[in-house]
N, CA, C and O of each residue as an XYZ file, in Angstrom:
536
protein
N      62.250    295.664     52.420
C      61.277    296.409     53.287
C      61.574    297.778     53.823
O      61.956    297.753     54.993
N      61.513    298.724     53.385
C      62.254    300.111     54.284
C      60.793    300.517     54.862
O      60.150    299.724     55.548
N      60.378    301.648     54.574
C      59.380    302.157     55.606
C      58.557    303.190     54.554
O      59.157    303.562     53.545
N      57.516    303.537     54.740
C      56.441    304.055     53.947
C      56.913    305.474     53.672
O      57.255    306.313     54.506
N      56.869    305.584     52.414
C      57.605    307.068     51.955
C      59.006    307.023     51.465
O      59.438    307.947     50.776
N      59.856    305.840     51.833
C      60.891    305.610     51.719
C      61.403    305.977     50.164
O      62.354    306.744     50.015
N      60.697    305.367     48.990
C      60.574    305.566     47.635
C      60.475    306.728     47.028
O      61.052    306.954     45.964
N      59.699    307.626     47.669
C      59.358    308.812     47.354
C      60.816    309.729     47.542
O      61.334    310.432     46.675
N      61.215    309.538     48.686
C      62.388    310.348     49.284
C      63.071    310.539     48.560
O      63.379    311.617     48.053
N      63.617    309.056     48.278
C      64.847    308.626     47.187
C      64.637    309.024     46.034
O      65.653    309.168     45.354
N      63.295    309.349     45.371
C      63.358    309.949     44.097
C      63.524    311.506     44.009
O      64.071    312.209     43.158
N      62.883    311.801     45.150
C      63.188    313.400     45.526
C      64.770    313.463     45.320
O      65.279    314.054     44.367
N      65.485    312.808     46.290
C      67.185    313.088     46.412
C      67.605    312.867     45.180
O      68.251    313.765     44.641
N      67.387    311.856     44.584
C      68.106    311.002     43.276
C      68.081    312.038     41.990
O      68.972    312.662     41.412
N      66.592    311.930     41.799
C      65.794    312.526     40.245
C      65.710    313.975     40.743
O      66.573    314.813     40.484
N      64.594    314.217     41.489
C      64.307    315.747     41.677
C      65.059    316.962     42.003
O      64.726    318.085     41.625
N      66.289    316.640     42.861
C      67.571    317.225     43.222
C      68.838    317.092     42.489
O      69.872    317.750     42.603
N      68.540    316.078     41.689
C      69.664    315.929     40.516
C      71.072    315.211     41.369
O      72.052    315.022     40.648
N      71.211    314.799     42.896
C      71.854    314.214     43.447
C      72.621    312.969     42.977
O      73.785    312.739     43.303
N      71.802    312.109     42.107
C      72.245    310.910     41.598
C      73.680    311.452     40.519
O      74.452    310.561     40.163
N      73.860    312.396     40.217
C      75.052    313.170     39.742
C      75.611    313.620     40.187
O      76.424    314.175     39.448
N      75.860    313.936     41.958
C      76.861    314.452     42.781
C      76.491    313.441     44.048
O      75.678    313.620     44.955
N      77.311    312.394     43.811
C      77.152    311.164     44.830
C      77.743    311.756     45.982
O      77.122    311.679     47.042
N      79.289    312.568     45.928
C      79.867    313.070     46.870
C      78.959    313.671     48.026
O      78.922    313.199     49.162
N      78.132    314.922     47.535
C      77.443    315.536     48.033
C      75.939    314.611     48.653
O      75.483    315.253     49.600
N      75.452    313.875     48.494
C      74.425    312.727     48.478
C      75.012    311.821     49.865
O      74.388    311.580     50.899
N      76.280    311.458     49.540
C      76.969    310.629     50.488
C      76.912    311.500     51.699
O      76.346    311.144     52.733
N      77.733    313.073     51.494
C      77.791    313.457     52.684
C      76.508    313.883     53.947
O      76.504    314.097     55.159
N      75.567    313.848     52.910
C      74.053    313.955     53.822
C      73.872    312.804     54.018
O      73.217    312.674     55.052
N      74.117    311.850     53.552
C      73.609    310.226     54.334
C      74.496    310.145     55.610
O      74.061    309.549     56.595
N      75.435    310.589     55.621
C      76.526    310.163     56.755
C      76.431    311.411     57.915
O      76.670    311.118     59.087
N      76.175    312.417     57.654
C      75.675    313.269     58.646
C      74.379    312.899     58.936
O      74.300    312.722     60.152
N      73.516    312.737     58.482
C      72.271    312.591     58.682
C      71.578    311.075     59.154
O      70.431    311.088     59.601
N      72.170    310.053     59.059
C      71.507    309.015     59.181
C      72.143    308.287     59.832
O      73.195    308.030     59.246
N      72.023    307.579     61.194
C      72.754    306.874     61.885
C      73.149    305.280     61.164
O      72.435    304.561     60.465
N      74.075    305.145     61.477
C      75.060    303.824     61.121
C      74.646    302.689     61.955
O      74.771    302.889     63.163
N      74.188    301.561     61.606
C      73.958    300.493     62.460
C      74.115    298.898     61.562
O      73.857    298.473     60.436
N      74.644    298.428     62.726
C      74.844    297.034     62.267
C      73.541    295.818     62.723
O      73.587    294.604     62.525
N      72.658    296.448     63.243
C      71.689    295.835     63.862
C      70.375    295.533     62.778
O      69.252    295.290     63.218
N      70.661    295.581     61.368
C      70.230    295.213     60.233
C      69.691    294.053     59.685
O      70.516    293.140     59.642
N      68.289    293.702     59.133
C      68.057    292.703     58.865
C      67.570    292.811     57.537
O      66.939    293.814     57.207
N      67.836    291.711     56.583
C      67.859    291.159     55.152
C      66.746    290.395     55.318
O      66.835    289.418     56.062
N      65.563    290.675     54.698
C      64.708    289.924     54.403
C      64.470    289.046     52.904
O      64.603    289.575     51.800
N      64.227    288.114     53.044
C      64.104    287.481     51.234
C      63.143    286.659     51.545
O      63.158    285.850     52.474
N      62.167    286.875     50.667
C      60.947    286.491     50.815
C      60.144    286.281     49.351
O      59.608    287.254     48.821
N      60.090    284.759     48.645
C      59.593    284.841     47.102
C      58.821    283.840     47.346
O      59.016    282.942     48.165
N      57.857    283.993     46.578
C      56.424    282.872     46.589
C      56.669    283.023     44.801
O      56.886    284.018     44.109
N      56.520    281.544     44.445
C      56.095    281.138     43.118
C      55.074    280.181     42.866
O      54.956    279.382     43.795
N      54.294    279.999     41.907
C      53.356    279.514     41.551
C      53.528    278.856     39.932
O      53.978    279.502     38.985
N      53.179    277.789     39.883
C      53.171    276.958     38.484
C      52.757    275.405     38.908
O      52.562    274.751     39.932
N      52.748    275.264     37.728
C      52.505    273.638     36.981
C      53.802    272.688     37.320
O      54.888    273.008     36.835
N      53.702    271.594     38.099
C      54.636    270.744     38.135
C      54.281    269.520     38.156
O      53.742    269.212     39.219
N      54.385    268.520     37.244
C      53.819    267.054     37.148
C      52.055    267.044     36.916
O      51.309    266.102     37.185
N      51.650    268.427     36.321
C      50.412    268.386     36.102
C      49.513    269.177     37.141
O      48.420    269.679     36.877
N      50.211    269.204     38.468
C      49.805    269.896     39.487
C      49.884    271.348     39.847
O      51.035    271.768     39.972
N      48.926    272.198     40.040
C      49.164    273.689     40.342
C      49.969    273.892     41.584
O      49.416    273.321     42.523
N      50.770    274.330     41.838
C      51.709    274.287     43.313
C      52.084    275.844     43.544
O      52.070    276.722     42.682
N      52.383    275.965     44.755
C      53.058    276.942     44.967
C      54.194    277.063     45.983
O      53.800    276.594     47.051
N      55.264    277.444     46.054
C      56.699    277.622     46.904
C      56.428    278.839     47.398
O      55.856    279.790     46.866
N      57.020    278.686     48.755
C      57.659    279.851     49.248
C      58.991    279.954     49.945
O      59.049    279.191     50.909
N      59.977    280.604     49.764
C      60.907    280.772     50.232
C      61.098    281.757     51.368
O      61.039    282.892     50.895
N      61.296    281.779     52.635
C      61.418    283.309     53.485
C      62.924    282.781     53.931
O      63.341    281.624     53.986
N      63.404    283.671     54.144
C      64.779    283.925     54.963
C      64.945    285.147     55.623
O      64.526    286.159     55.061
N      65.599    285.249     56.952
C      66.078    286.652     56.831
C      67.349    286.390     57.527
O      67.501    285.354     58.175
N      68.513    287.520     57.394
C      69.677    287.391     57.028
C      70.319    288.422     58.007
O      70.148    289.571     57.599
N      70.880    288.357     58.962
C      71.494    289.330     60.069
C      72.856    289.533     59.930
O      73.511    288.850     59.142
N      73.449    290.569     60.744
C      74.695    291.202     60.347
C      75.506    290.015     61.092
O      74.744    289.331     61.776
N      76.609    289.674     61.126
C      77.772    288.931     61.476
C      79.305    288.887     60.859
O      79.670    289.276     59.750
N      80.057    288.318     61.876
C      81.491    288.558     61.753
C      81.734    287.931     60.249
O      81.160    286.867     60.013
N      82.442    288.445     59.351
C      82.775    287.849     58.463
C      84.288    287.973     58.568
O      84.621    289.059     59.042
N      85.584    286.931     58.170
C      86.750    287.135     58.567
C      86.903    287.809     59.968
O      86.674    287.202     61.014
N      87.254    288.940     59.914
C      87.741    289.678     61.215
C      87.126    290.669     61.748
O      87.552    291.198     62.774
N      86.005    291.080     61.118
C      85.277    292.322     60.955
C      83.382    291.918     60.807
O      82.845    291.116     60.043
N      82.783    292.773     61.793
C      81.680    292.577     61.658
C      80.788    293.238     60.533
O      80.963    294.452     60.430
N      79.974    292.745     59.771
C      79.435    293.362     58.776
C      77.978    293.082     58.717
O      77.478    291.978     58.930
N      77.114    294.541     58.306
C      75.671    294.655     58.137
C      75.227    293.643     57.496
O      75.817    293.280     56.478
N      73.888    292.853     58.038
C      73.179    292.275     56.821
C      73.454    292.726     55.037
O      74.089    292.039     54.237
N      72.901    293.811     54.800
C      73.143    294.369     53.953
C      74.233    294.562     52.968
O      74.141    294.640     51.743
N      75.315    294.626     53.749
C      76.687    294.663     53.404
C      77.043    292.721     52.930
O      77.756    292.355     51.995
N      76.461    292.014     53.690
C      76.847    290.912     53.485
C      75.899    290.065     52.081
O      76.351    289.087     51.487
N      74.673    290.650     51.802
C      73.557    289.919     51.050
C      74.384    290.932     49.602
O      74.620    290.275     48.588
N      74.779    292.481     49.588
C      74.782    292.716     48.694
C      76.026    292.026     47.982
O      75.854    291.662     46.818
N      77.373    291.795     48.632
C      78.598    291.520     48.633
C      78.277    289.950     48.134
O      78.636    289.731     46.977
N      77.698    288.910     48.787
C      77.926    287.694     48.863
C      77.073    287.322     47.571
O      77.231    286.162     47.191
N      76.204    288.101     46.837
C      75.523    287.793     45.431
C      76.597    287.990     44.497
O      77.005    287.047     43.820
N      77.047    289.055     44.415
C      78.008    289.646     43.202
C      79.244    288.657     43.453
O      79.653    288.009     42.490
N      79.828    288.519     44.650
C      80.945    287.560     44.782
C      80.416    285.876     44.427
O      81.265    285.235     43.807
N      79.582    285.391     44.639
C      78.671    284.003     43.861
C      78.994    283.981     42.825
O      79.743    283.096     42.411
N      78.514    284.990     42.034
C      78.020    284.776     40.662
C      79.634    285.019     40.167
O      79.737    284.561     39.029
N      80.831    285.545     40.605
C      81.629    285.841     40.018
C      82.367    284.763     40.085
O      83.039    284.450     39.102
N      82.387    284.057     41.147
C      82.971    283.018     41.905
C      82.536    281.563     40.873
O      83.351    280.802     40.351
N      81.500    281.504     40.812
C      80.506    280.734     39.613
C      81.130    280.921     38.144
O      81.244    279.906     37.457
N      81.401    281.733     37.802
C      82.077    281.965     36.545
C      83.687    281.760     36.325
O      84.181    281.449     35.241
N      84.382    281.971     37.464
C      85.787    281.647     37.707
C      85.865    279.894     37.342
O      86.551    279.271     36.532
N      84.965    279.514     38.212
C      85.052    278.108     38.390
C      84.334    276.927     37.279
O      84.353    275.696     37.288
N      83.707    277.934     36.342
C      83.211    277.478     35.018
C      81.892    276.542     35.476
O      81.511    275.545     34.862
N      81.383    276.998     36.490
C      79.998    276.777     37.106
C      78.730    277.568     35.722
O      77.729    277.174     35.123
N      79.349    278.505     35.756
C      78.389    279.176     34.605
C      79.637    279.859     33.267
O      80.861    279.991     33.243
N      78.644    280.119     32.407
C      79.210    279.695     31.048
C      80.368    281.083     31.064
O      79.855    282.012     31.688
N      81.510    281.370     30.637
C      82.429    282.539     30.283
C      82.086    283.259     29.136
O      82.753    284.282     28.984
N      81.045    282.974     28.085
C      80.795    283.729     27.444
C      79.600    284.032     27.385
O      78.874    283.459     28.198
N      78.932    285.062     26.390
C      77.397    285.246     26.537
C      76.896    286.018     27.714
O      77.570    286.182     28.731
N      75.566    286.533     27.522
C      74.882    286.890     28.496
C      74.442    285.950     29.211
O      74.089    284.983     28.537
N      74.260    285.782     30.822
C      74.124    284.898     31.714
C      72.653    285.758     32.438
O      72.779    286.890     32.904
N      71.415    285.084     32.434
C      70.563    285.539     32.884
C      70.154    285.556     34.435
O      70.034    284.455     34.972
N      69.942    286.646     35.162
C      69.603    285.602     36.750
C      69.074    284.454     36.876
O      69.635    283.706     37.677
N      67.766    283.894     36.103
C      67.204    282.908     36.054
C      67.765    281.908     35.644
O      67.219    280.857     35.980
N      69.116    281.782     34.725
C      69.671    280.787     34.400
C      70.784    280.627     35.219
O      71.810    280.293     34.625
N      70.859    280.778     36.442
C      71.574    280.249     37.414
C      70.859    279.447     38.417
O      69.838    279.875     38.955
N      71.413    278.193     38.709
C      70.461    277.326     39.160
C      70.571    277.947     40.951
O      71.513    278.525     41.494
N      69.498    277.632     41.401
C      69.403    277.962     42.916
C      69.879    277.009     43.687
O      69.912    277.398     44.854
N      70.436    275.443     43.494
C      70.867    274.990     44.530
C      72.609    275.272     43.885
O      73.509    275.208     44.722
N      72.955    275.548     42.523
C      74.342    275.802     42.608
C      75.164    277.346     43.478
O      76.227    277.594     44.046
N      73.790    278.120     43.094
C      74.021    279.719     43.918
C      74.096    279.458     45.462
O      74.946    280.096     46.083
N      73.293    278.585     46.139
C      73.330    278.282     47.786
C      74.367    277.651     48.301
O      74.909    277.843     49.389
N      74.682    276.703     47.270
C      76.076    275.811     47.470
C      77.425    276.609     47.357
O      78.391    276.211     48.008
N      77.541    277.845     46.464
C      78.650    278.511     46.333
C      78.961    278.644     47.744
O      78.261    278.173     48.640
N      80.171    279.382     47.936
C      81.069    279.413     49.614
C      80.655    280.999     49.786
O      80.891    281.520     50.876
N      80.081    281.736     48.805
C      79.484    283.280     48.847
C      78.092    282.951     49.050
O      77.444    283.317     50.030
N      77.526    282.049     47.824
C      76.174    281.905     48.179
C      75.019    281.536     48.905
O      73.807    281.609     48.699
N      75.977    280.985     50.103
C      75.342    280.001     51.642
C      74.992    281.337     51.993
O      73.769    281.285     52.123
N      75.352    282.470     52.214
C      74.716    283.539     52.941
C      73.185    283.471     53.036
O      72.470    283.685     54.015
N      72.859    283.123     51.789
C      71.238    283.162     51.495
C      70.597    282.059     52.002
O      69.384    282.044     52.215
N      71.492    280.936     52.254
C      70.971    279.745     52.410
C      70.028    279.447     53.885
O      70.443    279.896     54.954
N      68.912    278.758     53.822
C      67.894    278.421     54.640
C      68.209    276.881     54.730
O      68.028    276.090     53.803
N      68.759    276.531     56.103
C      69.080    274.796     55.462
C      67.987    274.437     55.409
O      67.645    274.027     54.299
N      67.326    274.418     56.103
C      66.137    273.260     56.036
C      65.259    273.156     54.785
O      64.743    272.079     54.487
N      65.041    274.528     53.872
C      64.369    274.383     53.157
C      65.171    274.754     51.602
O      64.602    275.101     50.567
N      66.578    274.568     51.806
C      67.144    274.664     50.428
C      67.483    273.252     49.635
O      67.663    273.114     48.425
N      67.508    272.493     50.415
C      67.067    271.173     49.199
C      66.065    270.762     49.055
O      66.138    269.682     48.469
N      64.924    271.093     49.320
C      63.710    270.975     49.158
C      63.395    271.741     47.699
O      63.404    271.299     46.551
N      63.135    272.981     48.194
C      63.243    273.863     46.863
C      64.305    273.963     45.536
O      64.016    274.266     44.378
N      65.275    273.702     45.950
C      66.034    273.691     44.826
C      66.023    272.238     43.694
O      66.631    272.190     42.624
N      65.342    271.368     44.162
C      65.176    270.024     43.569
C      64.117    270.256     42.388
O      63.759    269.310     41.686
């Protein structure tokens, strides 16, 4: 969730003005024009519908992730969620949870394994996880 017009602004900067290819200029613009904050929130909201044991069901997973201390440094919610997702998958590759060869689709990664991972735990909403992962 950003704000109305966010996608159009990003399209104009990246595509129309060509700043996709001039990342140093884009970075300077962002750093001088936009205030940094650690008070962000990442909202994860997923709703799925389908048949389970012959019944049509709908399940919803919702979670808010806030900035917090990681090691000796406070990290923003967007930093935590971006890094933890990548690190969880790499960790699962390294420990053999995921196959080391071939293409692994996102939907092939079991939710319970992802959320149980030391990095994937950043996404866990503890009371809902066991019910949805099963």
